[in-house]
C-alpha positions in Angstrom: 66.0 27.3 115.3 66.4 23.7 113.0 63.3 21.7 112.7 65.9 18.7 113.6 66.5 20.3 116.9 62.7 20.9 117.7 62.9 17.1 117.7 66.3 17.0 119.7 64.5 19.0 122.5 60.5 17.3 122.1 61.5 13.2 122.6 62.6 13.9 125.8 60.7 15.8 126.8 57.7 13.4 124.8 60.2 10.3 127.1 59.4 11.8 130.8 55.6 12.3 130.1 55.1 8.9 128.7 57.6 6.6 130.7 55.9 8.1 133.7 52.4 7.9 132.8 53.2 3.8 131.5 54.8 2.8 134.4 52.0 4.3 136.8 49.7 2.3 133.9 51.8 -0.9 134.3 51.7 -0.6 138.5 47.8 0.3 138.5 46.8 -2.2 135.8 49.4 -5.2 136.0 47.1 -8.2 137.3 44.5 -7.6 134.1 48.5 -6.7 131.8 49.3 -9.7 133.8 46.2 -12.2 133.5 46.2 -11.0 129.7 49.6 -12.4 128.3 49.6 -15.5 130.1 48.9 -16.8 127.2 52.3 -16.0 126.5 53.8 -16.7 130.1 52.1 -19.5 131.5 51.6 -23.4 130.1 48.1 -25.1 130.7 48.2 -28.2 133.2 47.7 -31.3 131.8 44.1 -32.0 129.8 41.4 -34.3 132.4 40.5 -37.5 130.9 36.8 -36.5 131.1 35.2 -40.2 132.4 31.2 -40.1 130.7 28.6 -39.9 132.6 25.4 -41.6 131.8 22.0 -40.9 134.3 18.3 -40.6 133.0 15.4 -41.5 135.4 13.6 -44.2 135.9 17.0 -46.1 135.2 17.6 -48.9 137.3 20.5 -48.7 139.3 22.3 -52.2 137.1 21.4 -50.6 134.0 23.4 -47.5 135.3 26.5 -49.2 136.6 26.6 -51.5 133.6 27.0 -48.7 131.0 29.5 -46.8 132.8 31.2 -50.6 132.4 31.3 -50.9 135.8 28.8 -53.6 137.7 26.3 -53.6 140.9 27.3 -54.2 144.5 25.5 -56.0 146.9 25.2 -53.6 149.5 26.0 -49.5 148.8 29.0 -48.3 150.6 29.0 -45.6 153.4 29.9 -42.2 152.2 31.7 -39.0 154.1 31.1 -36.0 153.1 34.0 -33.7 154.4 33.7 -29.6 153.6 35.6 -26.7 155.3 32.9 -24.6 156.6 32.7 -20.3 156.5 29.8 -18.7 156.5 27.4 -20.8 153.7 24.2 -21.0 155.6 22.1 -21.2 152.6 24.4 -23.3 150.5 25.2 -26.0 153.4 21.5 -26.3 154.0 20.7 -26.6 149.9 23.9 -29.0 150.6 22.8 -32.1 153.1 19.4 -31.9 151.6 20.3 -32.8 148.6 23.5 -35.5 149.4 21.5 -36.7 152.8 19.6 -39.9 152.2 23.3 -40.9 150.2 25.9 -39.7 153.4 27.2 -41.6 156.0 28.5 -38.6 158.4 28.6 -35.0 157.4 31.9 -34.0 158.8 32.6 -30.5 158.7 35.5 -28.5 159.9 35.0 -24.9 161.3 37.7 -22.1 162.3 37.4 -19.1 164.5 39.3 -17.1 161.9 39.1 -16.5 158.1 42.1 -18.1 156.2 43.2 -14.2 156.2 43.5 -14.5 160.3 40.6 -12.0 160.9 38.1 -13.4 163.9 34.7 -14.6 163.1 31.8 -15.7 164.9 31.2 -20.2 165.0 28.0 -19.9 162.7 27.4 -23.2 162.2 27.8 -24.0 166.0 25.2 -20.9 166.5 22.7 -22.4 163.5 23.1 -25.6 164.4 19.4 -26.3 165.5 18.4 -25.1 161.3 20.4 -28.4 160.4 18.6 -30.8 163.1 17.4 -33.0 160.4 20.6 -34.3 159.6 22.1 -33.9 163.4 22.3 -38.0 164.3 24.8 -37.6 160.8 26.9 -34.5 162.1 30.7 -34.7 163.3 31.4 -30.5 163.8 34.5 -29.7 165.2 36.7 -26.2 166.0 39.8 -25.1 164.1 41.2 -23.1 166.5 43.0 -21.0 163.5 44.5 -18.0 165.9 47.3 -19.8 167.4 47.7 -21.7 163.6 47.5 -18.5 162.3 50.8 -16.8 164.6 52.9 -19.7 162.2 52.4 -19.4 159.4 53.4 -16.0 158.6 50.6 -15.1 157.6 50.1 -16.4 154.5 46.0 -17.4 154.0 47.0 -20.4 152.0 49.1 -21.8 154.5 46.3 -21.6 157.4 43.9 -23.3 154.3 46.7 -26.2 154.4 46.1 -26.1 157.6 42.4 -26.8 158.1 42.5 -29.0 155.5 44.8 -31.6 157.3 43.3 -31.4 159.8 40.3 -32.3 158.6 42.1 -35.9 157.8 42.0 -36.6 161.7 38.3 -35.3 161.9 37.2 -38.3 159.8 39.6 -40.8 161.3 37.5 -39.6 164.4 34.1 -40.1 162.3 34.4 -43.4 161.9 35.8 -44.4 158.1 37.2 -46.9 157.0 38.9 -48.4 154.1 36.7 -48.9 151.6 34.4 -46.0 152.5 33.8 -43.3 149.9 34.5 -39.9 150.8 34.1 -36.4 149.1 36.9 -34.1 149.6 35.0 -30.2 148.2 34.3 -27.2 149.8 30.1 -26.0 150.6 29.4 -24.3 147.3 30.9 -27.6 145.6 27.9 -29.4 145.4 27.6 -33.2 143.9 24.6 -34.8 143.1 22.8 -36.7 144.2 22.0 -39.3 141.4 26.1 -39.0 141.1 26.7 -40.0 144.7 24.3 -42.8 144.6 25.9 -44.3 141.5 29.5 -44.2 142.8 27.9 -45.8 146.3 26.5 -48.5 144.4 29.0 -49.3 141.2 31.7 -51.3 141.8 34.7 -50.5 139.5 35.5 -47.2 139.7 38.5 -45.4 139.8 40.0 -45.2 143.4 40.3 -41.3 142.5 38.8 -38.6 140.4 37.6 -35.5 139.8 34.0 -34.4 139.8 33.9 -31.6 136.8 30.6 -29.3 137.8 29.3 -26.7 136.1 30.4 -23.6 137.1 28.0 -20.9 138.3 28.7 -17.3 140.0 26.5 -15.3 142.2 23.3 -17.5 141.3 21.6 -20.3 139.4 20.8 -17.1 136.8 24.6 -17.2 136.0 26.4 -20.2 134.4 29.5 -19.5 133.3 31.0 -23.1 132.3 32.3 -25.9 133.5 35.9 -25.2 134.6 35.3 -26.7 138.0 37.5 -29.5 138.8 39.1 -29.1 142.6 36.1 -31.5 144.0 37.0 -35.1 144.3 35.6 -38.5 145.2 38.1 -41.2 146.7 37.6 -44.8 147.8 39.1 -44.0 151.2 42.5 -46.6 152.3 45.7 -45.8 154.2 47.7 -43.1 151.9 43.8 -41.3 151.3 45.2 -37.3 152.5 42.3 -34.6 152.4 42.7 -32.2 149.6 41.3 -29.2 147.0 44.3 -29.4 144.5 44.9 -32.3 141.6 45.3 -35.2 142.4 44.5 -37.5 139.4 43.9 -37.0 135.6 40.3 -38.7 135.7 37.6 -36.3 135.9 33.5 -37.1 136.1 32.1 -35.4 133.9 28.3 -33.0 134.5 29.1 -34.5 138.1 26.9 -30.9 140.1 27.1 -27.9 140.9 29.9 -25.3 142.0 28.1 -21.8 142.7 30.2 -19.2 143.5 29.7 -16.0 145.9 26.2 -17.5 146.0 24.7 -15.5 148.8 21.6 -14.1 150.3 23.1 -11.0 151.7 25.7 -8.3 150.4 27.7 -8.6 154.0 27.8 -12.3 153.2 29.8 -11.4 149.9 32.1 -9.0 151.1 33.1 -11.3 154.2 34.1 -14.0 151.6 36.1 -11.4 149.7 38.4 -9.9 152.9 38.6 -13.8 154.3 39.4 -16.3 152.1 42.5 -17.0 150.3 42.6 -14.8 147.5 41.9 -11.8 149.8 44.4 -9.8 148.1 42.5 -9.6 145.2 40.5 -6.7 147.1 43.4 -4.3 145.8 40.6 -1.0 146.3 38.2 0.3 149.2 35.5 0.9 147.2 36.0 -3.0 146.2 33.5 -3.4 148.8 30.9 -0.7 148.1 27.8 -2.3 148.8 25.9 -0.5 145.9 28.7 -1.5 142.8 28.7 -5.6 144.6 24.7 -4.7 144.2 25.4 -4.0 140.5 27.8 -5.8 139.9 25.6 -9.6 140.8 23.0 -8.2 138.5 25.0 -8.2 136.0 27.2 -11.2 135.9 30.8 -8.9 136.0 33.6 -9.6 138.0 33.9 -9.0 141.2 37.1 -8.2 141.8 37.6 -6.7 138.1 39.9 -8.9 136.5 40.3 -10.9 133.6 39.8 -14.5 133.1 42.0 -16.5 134.2 42.2 -18.5 130.5 46.0 -20.0 128.8 45.2 -18.9 125.5 43.8 -16.4 123.6 40.7 -17.5 122.1 39.1 -18.8 125.5 40.4 -15.2 126.9 38.8 -13.5 124.5 35.5 -15.6 124.7 35.0 -15.3 128.2 35.9 -11.1 128.7 33.0 -9.4 130.0 29.5 -10.2 131.4 28.5 -13.6 132.7 25.1 -14.2 130.2 21.8 -14.5 132.3 20.1 -17.3 132.1 16.6 -18.0 132.4 16.7 -21.8 133.0 15.9 -23.5 136.2 16.2 -26.9 134.9 19.0 -29.5 136.6 19.7 -27.4 139.9 19.5 -28.3 142.9 16.1 -30.2 143.6 15.7 -28.8 147.1 16.2 -25.4 145.6 13.5 -25.6 143.5 11.3 -27.2 146.1 11.7 -23.9 148.6 11.7 -21.6 145.5 10.3 -18.5 147.6 12.9 -19.1 150.7 15.7 -19.3 148.0 14.8 -16.7 145.2 18.3 -14.8 145.3 19.6 -17.7 143.8 17.1 -17.9 141.0 16.5 -16.2 137.6 15.3 -12.8 138.2 16.7 -12.9 141.7 19.5 -11.1 141.9 18.4 -7.8 144.1 19.5 -8.2 147.9 18.0 -7.1 150.6 20.4 -5.8 153.2 21.9 -4.1 149.8 18.5 -1.8 149.9 18.8 -0.6 153.2 22.9 0.4 152.9 22.1 1.9 149.1 18.7 4.4 150.8 
C-alpha cells in the first residue's frame, strides 16, 4: 500500500483518539481552562481610587484627621457593625474583642440553614456565653432559611441576598439613625480598630467607601495580597442598603484583615466548603478529605484546585502556585497576639489541626 494511503487511514484513526481525549480533558478541566483564558474573554472592573491611610501610634486624633484632609468632630459617631454569621466563632471573638471599644451595636444575623440550604444548628445562639463581654451591645436575630430557600430556586446566591436584605430590618431594629456609621462586612473581614476609631472621629469622610483589607488564607501565616475589597463603611441615611458588592470607586487603603477559611478545625472548613455560595467549586468528593485539606492548609495551596481569578496573564502567572509562608506576626489583630496560646492555629507554625490528626490515624 502506498504511503499516501497509509496517511489517509491513520489520520481518521488519530482523530478518533485525539478528539475524545480533548473533549474529556476539557470537561474535566473546564474551570481551569476558563480561568487561565480569562484575560481573553473578561474585562476587569474599573480600578478603585485608593484613599491614602495614615496611622502611627501616639499621634493625636486631631492630627490624624487633618493629615487625611478631614476635621475632628466634637464627639464620635455611633458605629453599627452588621454581619451575617455561619460558624466562624474564633474569628467572631477576635473581631468583637478588637472593635468592642468603638462599636455601639454588634448586629448579627444567623440562619438555620447554609446558603446551599443545608440545615445547620444556631451556633452563635448556643455559644452566646462566650461573648458575654459584649452582651449589652449585641442585637441577634435568627433568619429562617428553610422557607426562604424553597422560593429561591436552589440558588445559594439568592438565599445569601435574602439574608443581606433582612439585615436592613435588623439594623433599623437595633436603633441605627441617619449620620451613624455602619460597617458592612463578613465575619472574616475585620476592620482594624484604629481605622474604625479614625472614621468615627473625623468629619469630611466620604459617605460610602470600601475597605482595602490584607488578604490571608487559612491563617495569618499565609498573606496573599491586598485584593479584598467587599467590606464597606457608610454614613447611614435613607438610601442605605446592606450589601456585599461594589458600591463606589473609593477604597480606604490598608484598613484591616481578611482571613479566609481561617478555622480551628477541618470539620469547620468542610462545613464552609459545602455551605457557602461557591459550594459548586467542590467538584470531587475527595476535595473534602481531611488528609487532603490538612496538607493544603500547611502548604498554602488552593482548596478547590483552582487558578487565581485574575484579568491579566501577568497577574495570573505571578499568583499561580502555593502562597508563600510568612514568619511575621506583626501588624495583625492585637487580641490574637495577646492570646497566642488560644489561637495558635492562626499564627506562623500552627497549621496542624487537631481533628485532622484524629481522623488520619
